[in-house]
C-alpha positions as CSV (number, residue, x, y, z in Angstrom):
1,M,-21.4,19.0,-16.9
2,S,-22.2,21.7,-14.3
3,E,-24.7,21.0,-11.6
4,L,-28.2,22.5,-12.0
5,L,-29.6,24.3,-9.0
6,S,-33.3,24.7,-7.9
7,V,-34.8,28.2,-7.4
8,E,-35.0,27.3,-3.7
9,D,-31.2,26.5,-3.6
10,V,-30.4,29.7,-5.3
11,A,-32.6,31.8,-3.1
12,L,-30.9,30.3,0.0
13,R,-27.4,31.0,-1.3
14,L,-28.2,34.5,-2.2
15,Q,-30.4,35.2,0.8
16,L,-33.4,36.1,-1.3
17,K,-36.9,34.7,-1.5
18,P,-37.7,32.1,-4.1
19,R,-40.4,34.5,-5.5
20,T,-37.6,37.0,-6.2
21,I,-35.5,34.4,-8.1
22,R,-38.5,33.5,-10.2
23,E,-39.2,37.2,-11.0
24,Y,-35.6,37.6,-12.1
25,I,-36.0,34.6,-14.4
26,R,-39.3,36.0,-15.8
27,T,-37.8,39.4,-16.4
28,G,-34.6,38.0,-18.0
29,K,-32.2,39.1,-15.2
30,L,-31.4,35.4,-14.7
31,S,-31.2,32.7,-17.3
32,A,-32.7,29.4,-16.4
33,T,-33.8,26.1,-17.9
34,R,-37.2,24.8,-17.3
35,I,-37.4,21.1,-16.5
36,G,-41.0,20.0,-16.2
37,K,-42.7,22.7,-14.0
38,Q,-39.5,23.8,-12.3
39,Y,-36.7,26.1,-13.2
40,R,-33.0,25.1,-12.9
41,L,-30.0,27.4,-12.8
42,T,-26.3,26.9,-13.5
43,E,-23.7,27.7,-10.9
44,A,-22.2,30.2,-13.4
45,E,-25.5,32.0,-13.7
46,V,-25.8,32.3,-9.9
47,Q,-22.2,33.7,-9.7
48,R,-23.0,36.2,-12.5
49,L,-26.0,37.4,-10.6
50,A,-24.0,37.7,-7.4
51,G,-21.7,40.0,-9.4
52,S,-18.5,38.3,-8.2
53,A,-16.1,35.9,-9.6
54,A,-15.7,34.4,-6.1
55,Q,-17.3,31.1,-5.6
56,V,-20.9,31.3,-4.2
57,P,-20.9,29.4,-0.9
58,T,-22.9,26.3,-0.7
59,A,-25.9,26.1,1.5
60,A,-24.8,25.8,5.1
61,P,-26.7,24.3,8.0
62,P,-29.0,26.9,9.7
63,T,-26.6,27.3,12.6
64,A,-23.8,28.4,10.3
65,A,-25.9,30.5,7.9
66,K,-25.1,33.7,9.6
67,S,-21.4,33.7,9.0
68,V,-20.2,35.3,5.7
69,P,-17.2,33.9,4.0
70,S,-14.3,36.3,3.8
71,T,-13.8,35.4,0.0
72,L,-17.3,36.7,-0.8
73,A,-16.9,40.1,-2.5
74,V,-19.3,42.8,-1.4
75,H,-20.3,45.7,-3.6
76,A,-22.7,48.5,-2.7
77,D,-24.5,50.8,-5.0
78,T,-26.8,53.6,-4.0
79,T,-29.3,55.9,-5.5
80,T,-29.7,59.3,-3.8
81,V,-32.3,62.0,-4.4
82,I,-31.5,65.7,-3.6
83,D,-34.0,68.6,-3.6
84,I,-32.4,72.0,-4.1
85,E,-34.3,75.1,-3.6
86,C,-33.4,77.8,-6.1
87,P,-35.8,80.7,-6.4
88,S,-34.3,82.3,-9.5
89,A,-35.1,80.7,-12.9
90,N,-31.7,81.8,-14.2
91,A,-29.9,80.4,-11.2
92,R,-31.8,77.1,-11.6
93,T,-30.7,76.9,-15.3
94,R,-27.1,77.7,-14.5
95,L,-27.0,75.3,-11.5
96,A,-28.6,72.5,-13.6
97,A,-26.0,72.9,-16.3
98,I,-23.2,72.8,-13.7
99,L,-24.7,69.7,-11.9
100,N,-25.1,67.8,-15.1
101,T,-21.3,67.8,-15.5
102,V,-20.4,66.9,-11.9
103,G,-20.9,63.1,-12.0
104,L,-18.9,62.6,-15.3
105,G,-16.0,60.3,-15.0
106,T,-16.7,59.2,-11.4
107,G,-18.7,56.1,-12.1
108,T,-22.0,57.8,-11.1
109,T,-25.0,58.8,-13.1
110,V,-26.3,62.3,-12.3
111,H,-29.8,63.3,-13.6
112,V,-31.0,66.8,-12.9
113,S,-34.6,67.9,-13.5
114,E,-36.3,71.2,-12.9
115,Q,-39.5,71.1,-10.9
116,L,-41.8,73.2,-12.9
117,E,-44.5,73.7,-10.2
118,T,-41.9,74.8,-7.5
119,P,-38.5,76.7,-7.5
120,R,-36.6,73.5,-7.0
121,L,-34.1,71.2,-8.8
122,K,-34.3,67.5,-8.3
123,V,-31.0,65.7,-8.6
124,I,-30.8,61.9,-8.7
125,I,-27.4,60.2,-8.3
126,S,-26.8,56.5,-8.9
127,G,-23.6,54.6,-8.7
128,P,-21.1,52.9,-6.4
129,L,-21.3,54.1,-2.8
130,H,-17.7,55.6,-2.7
131,A,-18.2,57.5,-6.0
132,T,-21.7,58.7,-4.9
133,V,-20.1,60.2,-1.7
134,D,-17.5,62.1,-3.9
135,T,-20.3,63.4,-6.2
136,L,-22.3,64.5,-3.2
137,A,-19.3,66.5,-1.9
138,A,-18.9,68.1,-5.3
139,I,-22.6,69.0,-5.5
140,N,-22.4,70.5,-2.0
141,S,-19.4,72.7,-3.2
142,V,-21.4,73.9,-6.2
143,V,-24.5,74.6,-4.2
144,D,-22.4,76.5,-1.6
145,F,-20.6,78.6,-4.3
146,E,-24.0,79.4,-6.0
147,H,-25.5,80.3,-2.6
148,D,-22.7,82.8,-1.8
């Protein structure tokens, strides 16, 4: 049988506040068992939240808490918002159509919306950091080409 962890233990391991862990439980992002008035989580659930098959390190004494084990996988996602000024309505429509295809296949999500009150496009990119950088470079190329 796997060990059940308290909200405080999980918060310490993931370097989050206990309130954040409880919110994850309430919203369904984490699965927990309620024993009396307290939640308990399995090690597997903590690893699932951490997004890694690597073993989540056990709580260390405060003096060693700052060191990060080399086996702990790190993954970074980003969300970026870009405002593009585009005075012509035809150019905005054409640019929006092109930009909607830029992020396909790179692991990013690209959402383009036209700002009706201003001559601008708002582009929102979400995804892994490396893929977002590639998508930003592609968008820059499209904007430079449309500008010329």
